[in-house]
C-alpha positions in Angstrom: 3.8 -23.2 22.4 0.8 -25.5 22.4 -1.5 -25.8 19.4 -4.3 -24.1 21.4 -2.1 -21.2 22.5 -1.1 -20.6 18.9 -4.7 -20.6 17.8 -5.7 -18.1 20.5 -2.7 -15.9 19.6 -3.7 -15.8 15.9 -7.3 -14.9 16.9 -6.1 -12.2 19.2 -3.9 -10.6 16.5 -6.8 -10.8 14.0 -9.2 -9.1 16.4 -6.6 -6.4 17.1 -6.1 -5.8 13.3 -9.9 -5.6 12.8 -10.2 -3.2 15.6 -7.5 -1.0 14.2 -9.1 -1.0 10.8 -12.5 0.0 12.1 -11.0 2.9 14.1 -9.0 4.2 11.1 -10.5 7.0 9.0 -11.8 5.9 5.6 -9.2 6.5 3.0 -11.7 7.7 0.4 -12.8 10.7 2.3 -10.5 13.8 2.1 -9.8 15.8 5.2 -12.0 18.8 5.5 -10.5 22.0 4.0 -11.7 25.4 3.0 -9.8 25.7 -0.2 -9.2 23.3 -3.1 -6.0 21.3 -3.3 -3.2 22.4 -5.7 -4.5 20.1 -8.4 -7.8 22.0 -8.9 -8.4 25.0 -11.2 -11.2 27.3 -12.1 -12.4 26.4 -15.6 -12.6 30.0 -16.6 -8.9 30.3 -16.0 -8.2 27.4 -18.4 -10.9 28.2 -21.1 -13.0 31.3 -20.6 -15.0 30.6 -23.8 -16.9 27.7 -22.2 -20.3 28.9 -21.0 -21.1 28.3 -17.3 -24.7 28.0 -16.0 -24.2 26.6 -12.6 -27.6 25.3 -11.6 -27.0 24.3 -8.0 -26.2 27.9 -7.0 -29.8 28.7 -7.9 -33.2 27.3 -6.8 -33.9 26.0 -10.4 -32.9 22.4 -9.7 -34.7 19.2 -8.6 -34.7 20.2 -4.9 -36.1 23.7 -5.3 -33.4 25.2 -3.0 -29.8 26.4 -3.4 -27.5 23.5 -2.7 -25.2 23.5 0.3 -21.5 24.0 -0.6 -22.0 26.2 -3.6 -21.0 29.7 -2.5 -20.3 31.0 -6.0 -21.5 30.0 -9.5 -18.1 28.7 -10.5 -16.9 25.6 -12.3 -13.9 24.0 -10.5 -12.2 20.9 -11.9 -8.9 19.0 -11.7 -6.5 20.5 -14.1 -6.4 17.4 -16.4 -10.2 17.5 -16.7 -10.2 21.2 -17.4 -7.5 20.9 -20.1 -9.3 18.0 -21.7 -12.5 20.0 -21.8 -10.6 22.8 -23.5 -9.7 20.3 -26.2 -13.3 19.4 -26.7 -14.3 23.1 -26.9 -11.8 23.8 -29.6 -13.4 21.1 -31.8 -16.9 22.5 -31.2 -16.0 26.1 -31.8 -14.8 25.2 -35.3 -18.3 23.8 -35.9 -20.2 26.9 -34.6 -21.0 25.6 -31.1 -19.8 26.0 -27.6 -19.9 23.8 -24.5 -22.0 24.9 -21.5 -21.4 23.4 -18.1 -24.2 22.9 -15.5 -22.1 21.4 -12.8 -18.5 20.5 -12.2 -16.8 19.6 -8.9 -19.5 19.0 -6.3 -18.6 19.1 -2.6 -19.6 16.0 -0.5 -21.8 18.3 1.6 -23.8 19.1 -1.6 -24.3 15.3 -2.1 -25.4 15.1 1.5 -27.9 17.8 0.9 -29.4 15.8 -2.0 -29.7 12.8 0.2 -31.4 14.6 3.0 -33.8 16.2 0.5 -34.6 12.8 -1.0 -35.5 11.4 2.4 -38.2 14.1 2.9 -41.0 12.7 0.9 -43.2 15.7 1.6 -41.1 18.1 -0.4 -42.1 17.6 -4.0 -42.2 21.2 -5.1 -40.1 20.6 -8.3 -41.6 17.2 -9.2 -43.6 18.6 -12.1 -40.5 19.5 -14.0 -37.7 17.2 -12.9 -39.3 13.8 -12.0 -42.9 13.8 -13.1 -43.1 10.1 -13.8 -41.0 8.9 -10.8 -42.2 8.6 -7.2 -39.8 10.4 -4.9 -39.7 7.3 -2.7 -37.9 5.5 -5.5 -35.1 8.0 -6.2 -32.6 6.0 -4.2 -33.7 2.6 -5.6 -33.8 3.8 -9.2 -30.3 5.3 -8.9 -31.1 9.0 -9.3 -29.8 9.9 -5.8 -26.8 8.3 -4.1 -24.6 8.9 -1.1 -21.5 9.4 -3.2 -20.9 11.2 -6.5 -18.1 11.1 -9.0 -18.4 14.9 -9.1 -16.8 15.1 -5.7 -13.6 13.6 -7.1 -13.2 16.7 -9.3 -13.1 15.2 -12.8 -16.8 14.7 -13.5 -19.0 17.3 -15.0 -22.5 17.9 -16.5 -22.7 19.8 -19.7 -24.4 20.4 -23.0 -23.9 22.1 -26.4 -25.0 25.6 -27.4 -25.2 27.0 -30.9 -23.3 30.2 -31.3 -23.9 33.0 -30.7 -24.9 31.8 -27.2 -27.8 33.9 -26.0 -28.5 33.9 -22.3 -31.1 31.7 -20.7 -33.8 33.6 -18.8 -33.8 33.3 -15.0 -36.2 30.9 -13.4 -39.0 32.5 -11.4 -39.8 30.5 -8.2 -43.4 29.4 -8.3 -43.8 29.7 -12.0 -45.8 26.8 -13.7 -43.6 23.7 -14.1 -43.4 21.7 -17.4 -42.1 18.2 -17.6 -38.4 18.0 -18.5 -39.2 15.6 -21.4 -41.8 17.9 -23.0 -41.0 19.3 -26.5 -38.2 21.9 -26.3 -40.6 24.7 -27.1 -42.8 23.9 -24.1 -40.3 23.0 -21.3 -38.2 25.6 -19.4 -36.2 27.6 -21.9 -32.5 26.7 -22.3 -30.1 28.0 -24.9 -28.8 24.4 -25.4 -29.4 22.5 -28.6 -32.3 20.1 -28.2 -31.2 17.0 -26.4 -34.6 15.5 -26.0 -34.9 16.3 -22.3 -33.7 19.1 -20.0 -30.7 18.8 -17.7 -31.3 16.6 -14.5 -34.4 15.0 -16.0 -35.1 12.0 -13.8 -36.5 9.8 -16.5 -35.3 6.9 -18.7 -35.5 9.3 -21.7 -32.3 10.8 -20.3 -30.4 7.6 -21.1 -27.9 8.7 -23.7 -28.9 6.1 -26.3 -32.5 5.6 -25.5 -34.1 4.4 -28.8 -37.1 6.7 -28.4 -34.8 9.7 -28.9 -34.3 10.1 -32.6 -33.6 12.6 -35.4 -31.9 15.9 -34.5 -32.1 15.2 -30.7 -30.2 12.0 -31.1 -27.7 13.6 -33.4 -27.0 16.3 -30.8 -26.4 13.7 -28.1 -24.1 11.8 -30.4 -22.2 15.0 -31.3 -21.6 15.7 -27.6 -20.7 12.1 -26.9 -18.2 11.8 -29.8 -16.6 15.1 -29.0 -16.2 14.3 -25.3 -14.9 10.8 -25.9 -12.2 12.0 -28.3 -11.1 14.5 -25.6 -10.7 11.7 -23.1 -14.0 11.5 -21.2 -16.5 8.6 -20.6 -20.2 9.1 -20.6 -22.6 7.8 -17.9 -25.2 5.9 -20.1 -28.1 6.9 -17.8 -27.4 10.7 -18.3 -26.7 12.3 -21.6 -25.1 15.3 -19.8 -22.7 13.4 -17.5 -19.0 12.8 -18.3 -15.9 11.7 -16.4 -12.3 12.0 -17.4 -10.5 8.7 -18.1 -7.6 8.2 -15.8 -8.9 10.9 -13.4 -6.2 12.0 -10.8 -8.3 11.3 -7.7 -10.3 8.1 -8.5 -10.8 7.2 -4.8 -11.0 10.6 -3.1 -14.2 12.5 -2.4 -13.5 16.2 -1.6 -15.7 18.5 0.5 -14.2 22.0 0.2 -16.9 24.5 -0.8 -17.1 26.1 -4.3 -15.9 29.7 -3.7 
């Protein structure tokens, strides 16, 4: 075979391989399904003492509408994440506290819902509470909204700490006056959580776990949550005091899209 024939053959094989790769489905996207895989559990079946206040099944979130994919207010997690969370709960119960989860497994369709909402710059109905100091046009650039979320892998959750006895949080009334999520606790929307300095899903740099402006009891509460979760095997996202992911999660590269039922 001549030198030029060999070169053309290599180029042809390379092009064929590239074409096959482009036509193959992305490995990181799980096939659509209506039920969770065997590795997922309902948190309530592993530890019913953990309070669940699943925000995205309600309109009290940064979009102002119920999020696609949340058919029931239920926390689903991979079994290792749920069992690790149970270990953290046992520690806090001995100190007179309980964990409360706001969000757990999040279907990819819910993430897509966030993305579509962020593209609509006219819809700012919840700006006064959740992102009063951030222009909606910057939500992608500033990292508050992204096309993928670790929640869709099943081992990431958003949570806080509540002092026992855990009194219920009153329902949000659509259209009620909005107060910035970083306002003093007595002024912002009521939450039975201990004071973390901001509310959940507050799009503001004050939500950074170790922001130096958060001091005193607020900082102590954040550090209590962080230390407890880290000892149980979780890692905090520094930009969000409420966001934790299990170390060694079982599906590190797979994003699921089954609905929360």
